[in-house]
N, C-alpha and C positions, 0 to 999 in steps of 0.2 A: 422463387426458390423455396420458400416455406410451403407454398402450395404443393410443390413437387415432393418435398420431404413428407408432408402429410399423406400424400398418395402412396409413397414408397413404404411407409410403416403400416399401411392398410387402413388409413382413415379416409373419410369422405370430406374433402375441404369445403363442400357445399352444404354440409349440415349446419344447422342454426348456430350451435356453439362455437363453430370454427370459422364462420364467415369473415369475422374481423381479425382472426388470429394472425394472418400474415402482416397486417399493418401494425398490430400490437407488438409482434416480435421485432419488426423493423425499428419501431420507436424504442423498445427496450434496448436493443443492441446499439442504437445511436447514443443513448445515455451511457450504457455500460462501457462503451469505447470512446467516450468524449475526451479522454486524455490524449488521443491522437490529434485532436484539434485544439489543444491547449498546451502552452509551453510554461515551464516553471518560472521563467523570467517574468512573464505576464502575471502569473499567480502571485509572485512575491511583490511585484509592482514597486511601490515606494514605502512599503511597510518595514523599513529597516531603520532602527532608532539608535541614537547614541546612548551608551550606557557606561557608567564607570565600573560597575560590578564585573568581576571576572570569576564569579562562582558558577558552579554547574547549574544549568537550566534544564529541567526535566519535565517532559509532558508524557503522561502515561495513559494507556488504554484508549488510544485513538482508534476508533473503529475502522477497519479496512475491509473492502470488498473488491475482489478482482476476478478475472477469468483466467483459468490455466490455458496456456497456449497449446497444450497437447490434446485436450478434449473439449475446450471451450466450456468447461463446467466451472461453477463458482468455487473460489476459496475465500475464506473470511476469517477474521479474528481481530487481534489487537496489535497495535504498533506502539512501541515505547521509544521515545526520542530523548537524547540528552546532548548538550553541547556546552562548551566553555567559551563564552564570548571574549572577543578582543575588541572592546570599545563599541561593538555593534551587536544589537539583538534583533531578532525577527519578531514581528507581531505574532502573538501566540496562535491566532487562528490561521496564520500562514503556514505553520507547521502541518496542521491538519489538511490544509488545502494542497500542500505539496504531496502529501500521502495520496489524496484523492486523484490528483492530476496524474501521478505515475501509476496508480493502481487501476485506473480506468483505461487499461490497455490489455492486450493479451500478454500474460506475464508468466514467469516462474517466480516463486517466492524468494529464492536466493538472489536473483537479479534485482527484484523490486527493493529488497532490503538495502542492497548496495547503492541503488540509484537514489533512494531517499537520503542516505548518508552523504553521497556526493553532492546532491542538490543543495543541502544545507551548508556544506563546506564551501561550495562555489558562491553561495548567496552572501554569506557574512564572514568568510575566512576566519572561523573560530580557531581556538587553540586545538580543539579536537571535537569529534562527533562520535556518538554511539547510537545505533539503532538496533532494537531487538523486535522481532516480529514472531507472533505465535498464531498459527492459522490451522483451520480445519479445511480439508480439501474434499469436495464432493466426489472427485474422481476416485478417491480411495474409500469414501464412506458409502456411497450408493452404488458403486460398480467395482469391478476389479477385485481387490482383496477384501472389500467390505469391512473395514475396521472402523467402527463408529466412534470409538473413543480416542482415535489417533489425533495428535496435535503436532504439527511440525514447527520447530523453533529455528530461527535463523538470526544471525547477528552480523553487523558490519561496524567496524571500529576504525576510525581514521585519526591521524594526528596523535595528540597526547593519549587518547583512548586506546590507541594501538600500541604505542611504545612505553606507556607508563602503567605498570600493573596496578598500582594503587588507584589511579584515576579510573581504570576499567572496573576494578573491584567496587569502587564507590558507586559508579553508575549501575552496575549489576545489582548491587544491594538496594539502591533506591527504586529500581523497577521490580524488585522482588525476585531476582534471579541469581542472587549471590549467596 
């Protein structure tokens, strides 16, 4: 398929620099879409720990890389996660792994943000969850409207983060969005 694409755009797939390109592209897409072959439950595994604290847990600036489902071009940025535990917390690296698992699929940022929040809610049943994502989309930066400085922000709030304005405000303040 990549060989045909190279021909279609006017390239010679037999020239030296492109000989291994089809295999490289296949390997890249296998990695970039590895989320289809991974489930959140397996990512979380047994990294759920008892905790007495019921204070807000916040992890900021989790790097996120995904492919937009409309153009299959990358979008990338930061994901900020907060939750208020109810006697159970996730191992901190599992939060980042949940982001990776769900981002390594063809996505739209709005859905990805909501999926991350739902995955954390399902994993540890916290009092509430908040997720804010800020990303740059190459489909807007390098084609289309070509707006290089544009950043899209999305949020998903569940439980107490949804119905309690003070909780939501505290989260937004902690992630620098309040």
